[in-house]
C-alpha positions as protocol buffer text, in pm:
chain_id: "A"
residue {
  index: 1
  type: MET
  ca { x: -363 y: 8369 z: 16041 }
}
residue {
  index: 2
  type: VAL
  ca { x: -542 y: 8165 z: 16308 }
}
residue {
  index: 3
  type: GLU
  ca { x: -355 y: 7962 z: 16571 }
}
residue {
  index: 4
  type: TRP
  ca { x: -476 y: 7623 z: 16698 }
}
residue {
  index: 5
  type: ALA
  ca { x: -848 y: 7588 z: 16761 }
}
residue {
  index: 6
  type: PRO
  ca { x: -1085 y: 7292 z: 16777 }
}
residue {
  index: 7
  type: CYS
  ca { x: -1324 y: 7406 z: 16502 }
}
residue {
  index: 8
  type: ARG
  ca { x: -1360 y: 7759 z: 16640 }
}
residue {
  index: 9
  type: GLN
  ca { x: -1125 y: 8046 z: 16711 }
}
residue {
  index: 10
  type: TYR
  ca { x: -1200 y: 8279 z: 17000 }
}
residue {
  index: 11
  type: HIS
  ca { x: -1069 y: 8633 z: 17030 }
}
residue {
  index: 12
  type: ARG
  ca { x: -1236 y: 8782 z: 17335 }
}
residue {
  index: 13
  type: GLY
  ca { x: -1596 y: 8848 z: 17221 }
}
residue {
  index: 14
  type: LEU
  ca { x: -1539 y: 8703 z: 16872 }
}
residue {
  index: 15
  type: ASP
  ca { x: -1668 y: 8353 z: 16801 }
}
residue {
  index: 16
  type: MET
  ca { x: -1526 y: 8260 z: 16461 }
}
residue {
  index: 17
  type: GLN
  ca { x: -1663 y: 7957 z: 16277 }
}
residue {
  index: 18
  type: LEU
  ca { x: -1397 y: 7776 z: 16078 }
}
residue {
  index: 19
  type: THR
  ca { x: -1457 y: 7667 z: 15721 }
}
residue {
  index: 20
  type: PRO
  ca { x: -1469 y: 7293 z: 15642 }
}
residue {
  index: 21
  type: GLU
  ca { x: -1122 y: 7322 z: 15484 }
}
residue {
  index: 22
  type: GLN
  ca { x: -985 y: 7492 z: 15797 }
}
residue {
  index: 23
  type: GLU
  ca { x: -1145 y: 7228 z: 16017 }
}
residue {
  index: 24
  type: GLN
  ca { x: -983 y: 6954 z: 15806 }
}
residue {
  index: 25
  type: ARG
  ca { x: -639 y: 7119 z: 15843 }
}
residue {
  index: 26
  type: VAL
  ca { x: -692 y: 7132 z: 16221 }
}
residue {
  index: 27
  type: ARG
  ca { x: -795 y: 6765 z: 16232 }
}
residue {
  index: 28
  type: SER
  ca { x: -496 y: 6663 z: 16015 }
}
residue {
  index: 29
  type: ALA
  ca { x: -252 y: 6857 z: 16232 }
}
residue {
  index: 30
  type: LYS
  ca { x: -403 y: 6708 z: 16545 }
}
residue {
  index: 31
  type: ALA
  ca { x: -380 y: 6356 z: 16401 }
}
residue {
  index: 32
  type: ALA
  ca { x: -13 y: 6419 z: 16317 }
}
residue {
  index: 33
  type: GLY
  ca { x: 52 y: 6516 z: 16680 }
}
residue {
  index: 34
  type: GLN
  ca { x: 111 y: 6882 z: 16601 }
}
residue {
  index: 35
  type: ASN
  ca { x: 25 y: 7141 z: 16863 }
}
residue {
  index: 36
  type: ARG
  ca { x: -23 y: 7427 z: 16619 }
}
residue {
  index: 37
  type: VAL
  ca { x: -163 y: 7487 z: 16275 }
}
residue {
  index: 38
  type: GLN
  ca { x: -162 y: 7804 z: 16068 }
}
residue {
  index: 39
  type: LEU
  ca { x: -478 y: 7896 z: 15885 }
}
residue {
  index: 40
  type: GLU
  ca { x: -547 y: 8183 z: 15652 }
}
residue {
  index: 41
  type: PHE
  ca { x: -853 y: 8396 z: 15723 }
}
residue {
  index: 42
  type: THR
  ca { x: -1130 y: 8411 z: 15469 }
}
residue {
  index: 43
  type: PRO
  ca { x: -1231 y: 8767 z: 15377 }
}
residue {
  index: 44
  type: ASP
  ca { x: -1534 y: 8742 z: 15610 }
}
residue {
  index: 45
  type: GLN
  ca { x: -1324 y: 8606 z: 15897 }
}
residue {
  index: 46
  type: ARG
  ca { x: -1068 y: 8883 z: 15846 }
}
residue {
  index: 47
  type: ARG
  ca { x: -1344 y: 9146 z: 15849 }
}
residue {
  index: 48
  type: ASP
  ca { x: -1496 y: 9003 z: 16170 }
}
residue {
  index: 49
  type: TRP
  ca { x: -1157 y: 8972 z: 16338 }
}
residue {
  index: 50
  type: GLN
  ca { x: -1059 y: 9328 z: 16243 }
}
residue {
  index: 51
  type: ALA
  ca { x: -1391 y: 9462 z: 16372 }
}
residue {
  index: 52
  type: ALA
  ca { x: -1332 y: 9285 z: 16707 }
}
residue {
  index: 53
  type: VAL
  ca { x: -977 y: 9425 z: 16729 }
}
residue {
  index: 54
  type: ASP
  ca { x: -1097 y: 9776 z: 16642 }
}
residue {
  index: 55
  type: GLU
  ca { x: -1369 y: 9755 z: 16908 }
}
residue {
  index: 56
  type: GLU
  ca { x: -1118 y: 9641 z: 17168 }
}
residue {
  index: 57
  type: LEU
  ca { x: -872 y: 9916 z: 17077 }
}
residue {
  index: 58
  type: ALA
  ca { x: -1146 y: 10181 z: 17084 }
}
residue {
  index: 59
  type: GLY
  ca { x: -1202 y: 10113 z: 17454 }
}
residue {
  index: 60
  type: LYS
  ca { x: -833 y: 10094 z: 17542 }
}
residue {
  index: 61
  type: ALA
  ca { x: -790 y: 10453 z: 17666 }
}
residue {
  index: 62
  type: GLU
  ca { x: -1107 y: 10431 z: 17876 }
}
residue {
  index: 63
  type: ASN
  ca { x: -994 y: 10100 z: 18028 }
}
residue {
  index: 64
  type: ILE
  ca { x: -650 y: 10240 z: 18112 }
}
residue {
  index: 65
  type: ALA
  ca { x: -805 y: 10548 z: 18273 }
}
residue {
  index: 66
  type: HIS
  ca { x: -1037 y: 10328 z: 18482 }
}
residue {
  index: 67
  type: LEU
  ca { x: -746 y: 10108 z: 18595 }
}
residue {
  index: 68
  type: GLU
  ca { x: -549 y: 10417 z: 18696 }
}
residue {
  index: 69
  type: LYS
  ca { x: -846 y: 10531 z: 18908 }
}
residue {
  index: 70
  type: ILE
  ca { x: -858 y: 10188 z: 19072 }
}
residue {
  index: 71
  type: GLN
  ca { x: -488 y: 10207 z: 19155 }
}
residue {
  index: 72
  type: THR
  ca { x: -519 y: 10560 z: 19293 }
}
residue {
  index: 73
  type: ALA
  ca { x: -822 y: 10467 z: 19507 }
}
residue {
  index: 74
  type: ALA
  ca { x: -641 y: 10158 z: 19643 }
}
residue {
  index: 75
  type: ARG
  ca { x: -346 y: 10375 z: 19750 }
}
residue {
  index: 76
  type: GLN
  ca { x: -566 y: 10593 z: 19969 }
}
residue {
  index: 77
  type: PRO
  ca { x: -490 y: 10560 z: 20338 }
}
residue {
  index: 78
  type: GLY
  ca { x: -754 y: 10452 z: 20582 }
}
residue {
  index: 79
  type: PHE
  ca { x: -1050 y: 10221 z: 20588 }
}
residue {
  index: 80
  type: PHE
  ca { x: -1173 y: 10253 z: 20227 }
}
residue {
  index: 81
  type: GLY
  ca { x: -823 y: 10223 z: 20086 }
}
residue {
  index: 82
  type: ASP
  ca { x: -779 y: 9905 z: 20292 }
}
residue {
  index: 83
  type: VAL
  ca { x: -1107 y: 9763 z: 20159 }
}
residue {
  index: 84
  type: ARG
  ca { x: -1014 y: 9851 z: 19799 }
}
residue {
  index: 85
  type: ARG
  ca { x: -674 y: 9684 z: 19840 }
}
residue {
  index: 86
  type: ALA
  ca { x: -847 y: 9375 z: 19979 }
}
residue {
  index: 87
  type: ILE
  ca { x: -1073 y: 9366 z: 19671 }
}
residue {
  index: 88
  type: ALA
  ca { x: -765 y: 9390 z: 19448 }
}
residue {
  index: 89
  type: ILE
  ca { x: -596 y: 9088 z: 19606 }
}
residue {
  index: 90
  type: HIS
  ca { x: -910 y: 8877 z: 19646 }
}
residue {
  index: 91
  type: ARG
  ca { x: -922 y: 8577 z: 19413 }
}
residue {
  index: 92
  type: LEU
  ca { x: -1287 y: 8597 z: 19309 }
}
residue {
  index: 93
  type: PRO
  ca { x: -1361 y: 8776 z: 18981 }
}
residue {
  index: 94
  type: LEU
  ca { x: -1529 y: 9112 z: 19039 }
}
residue {
  index: 95
  type: ALA
  ca { x: -1861 y: 8994 z: 18890 }
}
residue {
  index: 96
  type: GLN
  ca { x: -1879 y: 8698 z: 19132 }
}
residue {
  index: 97
  type: LEU
  ca { x: -1779 y: 8914 z: 19427 }
}
residue {
  index: 98
  type: ALA
  ca { x: -2051 y: 9165 z: 19334 }
}
residue {
  index: 99
  type: GLU
  ca { x: -2307 y: 8886 z: 19310 }
}
residue {
  index: 100
  type: GLN
  ca { x: -2208 y: 8752 z: 19653 }
}
residue {
  index: 101
  type: ILE
  ca { x: -2258 y: 9090 z: 19819 }
}
residue {
  index: 102
  type: GLY
  ca { x: -2578 y: 9167 z: 19628 }
}
residue {
  index: 103
  type: VAL
  ca { x: -2476 y: 9458 z: 19404 }
}
residue {
  index: 104
  type: ALA
  ca { x: -2433 y: 9503 z: 19031 }
}
residue {
  index: 105
  type: PRO
  ca { x: -2076 y: 9449 z: 18904 }
}
residue {
  index: 106
  type: ARG
  ca { x: -2067 y: 9810 z: 18782 }
}
residue {
  index: 107
  type: VAL
  ca { x: -2148 y: 9937 z: 19134 }
}
residue {
  index: 108
  type: LEU
  ca { x: -1860 y: 9739 z: 19283 }
}
residue {
  index: 109
  type: SER
  ca { x: -1630 y: 9846 z: 19000 }
}
residue {
  index: 110
  type: ASP
  ca { x: -1719 y: 10212 z: 19060 }
}
residue {
  index: 111
  type: PHE
  ca { x: -1658 y: 10168 z: 19434 }
}
residue {
  index: 112
  type: ARG
  ca { x: -1322 y: 10006 z: 19365 }
}
residue {
  index: 113
  type: ALA
  ca { x: -1228 y: 10305 z: 19147 }
}
residue {
  index: 114
  type: GLY
  ca { x: -1335 y: 10554 z: 19415 }
}
residue {
  index: 115
  type: GLU
  ca { x: -1622 y: 10681 z: 19200 }
}
residue {
  index: 116
  type: ALA
  ca { x: -1912 y: 10559 z: 19416 }
}
residue {
  index: 117
  type: ASP
  ca { x: -2004 y: 10452 z: 19766 }
}
residue {
  index: 118
  type: LEU
  ca { x: -2147 y: 10115 z: 19859 }
}
residue {
  index: 119
  type: PRO
  ca { x: -2467 y: 10096 z: 20063 }
}
residue {
  index: 120
  type: ALA
  ca { x: -2385 y: 10005 z: 20425 }
}
residue {
  index: 121
  type: PRO
  ca { x: -2542 y: 9654 z: 20406 }
}
residue {
  index: 122
  type: ALA
  ca { x: -2340 y: 9576 z: 20091 }
}
residue {
  index: 123
  type: LEU
  ca { x: -2024 y: 9710 z: 20256 }
}
residue {
  index: 124
  type: ASP
  ca { x: -2088 y: 9484 z: 20556 }
}
residue {
  index: 125
  type: ARG
  ca { x: -2130 y: 9182 z: 20326 }
}
residue {
  index: 126
  type: LEU
  ca { x: -1815 y: 9280 z: 20135 }
}
residue {
  index: 127
  type: ILE
  ca { x: -1610 y: 9299 z: 20454 }
}
residue {
  index: 128
  type: GLU
  ca { x: -1741 y: 8960 z: 20561 }
}
residue {
  index: 129
  type: THR
  ca { x: -1684 y: 8803 z: 20218 }
}
residue {
  index: 130
  type: LEU
  ca { x: -1327 y: 8935 z: 20204 }
}
residue {
  index: 131
  type: GLY
  ca { x: -1262 y: 8800 z: 20553 }
}
residue {
  index: 132
  type: LEU
  ca { x: -1172 y: 9142 z: 20691 }
}
residue {
  index: 133
  type: ARG
  ca { x: -1197 y: 9235 z: 21056 }
}
residue {
  index: 134
  type: LEU
  ca { x: -1241 y: 9584 z: 21193 }
}
residue {
  index: 135
  type: MET
  ca { x: -1016 y: 9664 z: 21484 }
}
residue {
  index: 136
  type: GLN
  ca { x: -995 y: 9971 z: 21699 }
}
residue {
  index: 137
  type: GLU
  ca { x: -650 y: 10099 z: 21764 }
}
residue {
  index: 138
  type: ILE
  ca { x: -606 y: 10218 z: 22119 }
}
residue {
  index: 139
  type: PRO
  ca { x: -357 y: 10504 z: 22140 }
}
residue {
  index: 140
  type: GLY
  ca { x: -99 y: 10434 z: 22397 }
}
């Protein structure tokens, strides 16, 4: 079953073309002021959808493990933990943040997970982009 879509249904990386009959049902529902329409998958659509779901589920354990590493790295005390927490709360998507500081998204992702270091110039740009300030604590 497909929920509302203007001539296409998207499921993450899946771009599903609707049949002419499905498109007509969508147009009719829209004209009647309905916000949803139920469509039955064709065998090809069902196969493509199931392949996309299977692919997503196959990477689930790896994604969970990576997220757990990110959380662990962000809990570390000190400078790098602070920077990783700042990345986590920053509003820019990781790919855009990586582009702004001049590194590949995978490099920034690995840094965020505690699996890699950033080159010093990239770290400087990251600190500036995140609006962080380094301060020296004077023991008193």
